[in-house]
N, C-alpha and C positions, 0 to 999 in steps of 0.2 A: 609346609602347609601355610605358614605365614606369608611366604613369598607369593604363593598362588592367590591368597586372599587379597594381598596388597596389589598384585597385578590386576586382578579382576576389578577391584575398587577403582584403580587408576583408569583402566579401560572404560569403565562405566561413566566416570566423570568426564573423560574426553569425549565420549560418544554423546552424552547429554549436552555438553558445551557446544558441540558441533551442531546439534539440532536446534539449539537456541539461537545461534547466530545466523543460520540459513533458513529463515521461515519461508515456506511455500505459500503461494496464493492458490489455495485449494479450489476445486470446482464449486464447492458450497459458497466460498467467499466471492468468487467471480459471479456466480448466479445472484448473490445478494446485491452486488453492485449493479449488475445489469437489470435487476428488477426495478431499480430506481425507487425502492420502498425503504424509507428510513427505519421502520420497525424491523424489517428483515435484516437490514444492514447491521443494526445494533445487536442482533442475536449472534452475528458472526464475528464482529470486531469489538474488542474491548477498547475503551477510550485511550489506553496506553498504546494501542496499535495504530492510531490514526496518523501518526507521523513516521511510521516505520516503512522500510522498503521490503517488499515481498518478491520472491523470485517466481518466474514462470519460464522454465527452460533456461536460456541464456540471458533473458531479460529480467529487469527489476522495475517494480512499480510501487509507488505509494498508493493508498486508497484514493487520494485525490487525483493522482496521475491516471490511474486506471479508469476512474469515473469520468475524467476529462476526455480520455481517449474515446470513450463510448457515449459521451453526452448525457450522462445520468444526472440531470439537473437538480433533482431533489437531494440526492446524496452530496453533490458538490456544494449546494447551499448549506446543508446540515454541517458538513465538515468545516466550511469556512466560518460558520456561526460558532463552531466549537474551537476556533482559533488554531487550526492546523497551519503549518508553514506553507503558504501559497507558492513559494518558490523552491520547495524541497526538490532536490535533484536525486534521482535514482537512475543509475546507468547514464549519468550526465545529461538527463532530460528532465525538464520541469513539467508540471502539469500544463502550462501554456504551450510548450513545445508539442506535447502529446495531443492537446486539443486541436492544434493546427494540423497535425498529422491525421487525426481521426475524423470525428463527426463535426468538427468544425468551427465555423466562423462565429456562430452565436455563442458557443461555449467560450471561445477565446476572448470575445468582447466582454463577456461577463467576468471572466477571470481578471482581465485588465481593469475593469471598473472596480473590482475588489482589491486591487493592488499588485497584481502579477506584473513582473518586470520581464520585458522581452530581452533575450540575450543578444 
């Protein structure tokens, strides 16, 4: 009986550790970023999440990276004003790399004005 309880406890710990390390960018979080509404964003992301990488399938994005990809200007400004790492790499891509891939030139220029470094 003790072995079963110990095994279940260990399995539960391993399962919860796996969930903590691989955070998904949920539909609600993606919608919050795409809304470009800071109030909506703050309801989905805790301040401790601002510099984390979140997975979507095989890709990984920080909130700033995903915002840069889609040109969410208000969220980008909010995150930078809250001291996120402007050069944070997720899947070896910075927010500047993603801005250049996505919605573009204006977002990339803004990131460089705020201190983003081109690789």
